C-alpha positions as CSV (number, residue, x, y, z in Angstrom):
1,M,-33.6,155.1,-102.9
2,N,-34.9,152.1,-102.3
3,Q,-32.4,149.1,-101.2
4,A,-32.0,148.1,-105.4
5,E,-31.0,151.4,-106.0
6,K,-28.7,151.4,-103.6
7,K,-27.0,148.4,-104.3
8,K,-26.9,149.3,-107.8
9,W,-25.3,152.8,-106.9
10,K,-22.6,151.1,-104.7
11,E,-22.0,148.3,-107.5
12,A,-21.8,151.5,-109.8
13,G,-19.1,153.1,-107.6
14,G,-21.1,155.2,-105.2
15,L,-19.7,158.3,-103.6
16,K,-16.7,157.9,-106.0
17,L,-18.5,158.8,-108.9
18,Y,-20.1,161.5,-107.3
19,Y,-16.7,163.3,-106.7
20,T,-14.7,161.9,-109.8
21,H,-15.1,163.7,-112.9
22,E,-12.5,163.2,-115.7
23,G,-11.7,166.1,-118.0
24,I,-13.0,169.0,-115.4
25,G,-10.2,171.5,-114.7
26,I,-9.4,175.2,-114.1
27,D,-11.2,176.1,-117.3
28,S,-14.6,174.1,-116.8
29,I,-18.0,175.5,-115.8
30,V,-19.7,173.3,-113.3
31,F,-23.3,174.2,-111.9
32,D,-24.2,173.1,-108.4
33,I,-28.0,173.0,-108.6
34,G,-29.2,173.0,-105.4
35,S,-26.2,173.4,-103.6
36,Y,-27.9,173.0,-100.0
37,Y,-24.6,174.1,-97.9
38,G,-22.1,173.6,-100.8
39,S,-19.9,170.6,-99.6
40,W,-20.5,169.3,-102.9
41,A,-19.2,172.5,-104.8
42,K,-16.2,172.5,-102.2
43,T,-15.1,169.7,-102.9
44,I,-15.1,169.6,-106.6
45,A,-13.4,172.9,-106.1
46,D,-10.8,172.0,-104.0
47,K,-10.3,169.3,-106.4
48,Y,-10.4,170.4,-110.1
49,G,-10.5,174.3,-109.6
50,A,-13.4,174.4,-111.7
51,H,-15.8,177.6,-112.2
52,I,-18.6,177.0,-110.1
53,Y,-22.0,178.3,-110.0
54,G,-24.2,177.4,-106.6
55,F,-27.8,177.4,-107.0
56,E,-29.5,177.5,-103.4
57,P,-33.1,179.4,-103.3
58,V,-33.4,178.6,-99.6
59,Q,-31.8,181.7,-98.0
60,E,-30.5,180.1,-94.4
61,F,-28.7,177.2,-97.0
62,Y,-27.6,179.8,-99.2
63,R,-26.2,182.2,-96.5
64,R,-24.5,179.2,-95.0
65,A,-23.0,178.1,-98.4
66,R,-21.6,181.5,-98.8
67,R,-20.0,182.2,-95.3
68,G,-18.4,178.5,-95.9
69,L,-17.2,179.5,-99.4
70,K,-16.1,183.0,-98.8
71,N,-12.4,182.4,-99.6
72,Y,-13.4,180.1,-103.1
73,S,-13.0,183.0,-105.5
74,K,-14.2,180.5,-108.6
75,I,-17.3,179.7,-106.7
76,T,-20.4,181.8,-107.1
77,M,-23.3,181.0,-105.1
78,L,-26.6,182.6,-106.4
79,P,-29.8,182.9,-104.0
80,F,-32.2,181.2,-106.1
81,G,-33.0,178.0,-107.7
82,L,-33.3,177.1,-111.5
83,G,-36.3,175.8,-113.2
84,S,-38.2,176.1,-116.9
85,H,-39.7,179.7,-115.9
86,T,-38.9,182.5,-113.7
87,R,-41.4,183.0,-111.0
88,K,-41.7,182.7,-107.4
89,E,-42.9,179.5,-105.4
90,T,-43.3,178.3,-101.5
91,M,-40.7,176.0,-100.5
92,F,-41.3,173.9,-97.6
93,V,-37.9,174.1,-95.8
94,S,-37.0,170.8,-94.3
95,R,-33.0,170.7,-93.8
96,D,-31.5,168.4,-97.0
97,S,-35.3,167.4,-97.8
98,S,-36.6,171.2,-98.7
99,S,-39.2,171.0,-101.6
100,L,-41.7,172.9,-103.5
101,F,-43.6,169.4,-103.5
102,F,-43.3,167.6,-100.1
103,K,-45.4,169.7,-98.0
104,K,-43.6,169.5,-94.6
105,G,-41.7,172.0,-92.9
106,K,-41.9,175.7,-92.5
107,Q,-43.0,177.9,-95.8
108,E,-40.6,180.4,-97.3
109,T,-41.2,182.4,-100.5
110,V,-38.2,181.4,-102.8
111,R,-37.6,182.5,-106.4
112,I,-36.9,180.2,-109.1
113,I,-35.0,181.7,-112.6
114,S,-35.2,180.2,-116.1
115,I,-32.5,178.1,-116.6
116,E,-32.1,179.6,-119.9
117,D,-32.4,183.2,-119.0
118,F,-29.8,182.5,-116.5
119,M,-27.4,180.9,-119.1
120,S,-27.6,183.8,-122.0
121,Q,-27.4,186.7,-119.6
122,F,-23.9,185.1,-117.9
123,K,-23.2,183.8,-121.1
124,I,-22.4,180.5,-120.4
125,A,-22.7,178.6,-123.6
126,F,-21.4,175.4,-122.4
127,V,-21.0,173.7,-119.1
128,D,-19.0,170.5,-118.4
129,L,-20.9,169.2,-115.4
130,A,-24.0,169.5,-113.2
131,C,-25.0,168.4,-110.3
132,I,-28.8,168.2,-110.1
133,N,-30.5,167.5,-106.9
134,I,-33.7,169.7,-106.1
135,Q,-36.0,167.7,-104.3
136,G,-38.7,166.7,-107.1
137,G,-37.7,169.9,-109.5
138,E,-35.5,168.0,-111.1
139,Y,-38.8,166.9,-113.5
140,E,-39.7,170.2,-114.5
141,L,-35.7,171.5,-115.5
142,L,-34.9,168.1,-117.3
143,N,-38.1,168.3,-119.3
144,F,-37.7,171.7,-120.3
145,M,-34.1,171.3,-121.4
146,C,-34.4,168.4,-123.1
147,S,-37.9,170.1,-125.2
148,T,-35.8,172.9,-125.8
149,G,-32.2,171.4,-126.9
150,L,-31.2,173.5,-123.9
151,V,-29.6,169.7,-122.7
152,L,-27.1,169.5,-125.6
153,K,-24.8,172.5,-123.9
154,F,-24.2,170.3,-121.0
155,N,-21.5,167.4,-121.2
156,R,-22.3,165.3,-118.1
157,I,-25.3,165.7,-115.6
158,L,-25.0,164.4,-112.0
159,L,-28.4,163.8,-111.0
160,Q,-30.6,162.5,-108.1
161,F,-34.2,161.6,-108.8
162,H,-36.7,162.2,-106.3
163,E,-40.6,160.5,-105.9
164,Y,-43.3,162.2,-104.0
165,E,-47.2,161.6,-104.3
166,N,-47.8,164.0,-106.5
167,I,-44.8,163.9,-108.9
168,G,-41.9,161.8,-110.1
169,S,-43.3,158.0,-111.0
170,F,-40.3,155.9,-112.2
171,A,-42.2,155.8,-115.4
172,E,-41.5,159.4,-115.7
173,R,-38.0,158.9,-114.6
174,E,-37.0,156.6,-117.4
175,E,-38.6,158.7,-120.1
176,I,-36.1,161.5,-119.0
177,R,-33.6,158.8,-118.8
178,K,-34.1,157.6,-122.7
179,K,-34.0,161.8,-123.3
180,L,-31.0,161.9,-121.9
């Protein structure tokens, strides 16, 4: 995030926006896509009591999140990421900047599952809130969701865009924002 974006983020409410979501309650379905250690899911569970699905393909982070959230019966942690189609990928593991695109860190083969197949298999017709922080994977995921109409099954999407040398130009971000 550059300085102008940070300023805009703070002026819009910053972290308060990240954790405050009107209309979310105990019957809500929430996706935490790119859970890392599960801290956002934990905060949302504590605040709203929603049903949360956390997706984290890096096994070390998944295990840590699962351990930390073991007493949260309404949080389901899953050891894979979401994308346009099901496959295995090479993830470059580097703490909270682990990515398929930023080739830094140790390599790990991870599973990516089709978001459409996941929602069908788990019989999820509507998602009240989704937090997407997947280090470049958001472009594939959101373009797929928009092109298939799946995005209409999401009420609110909290999103962090990332930009790498080979993916994520400003123009591409703006094009996705227009579709949303």
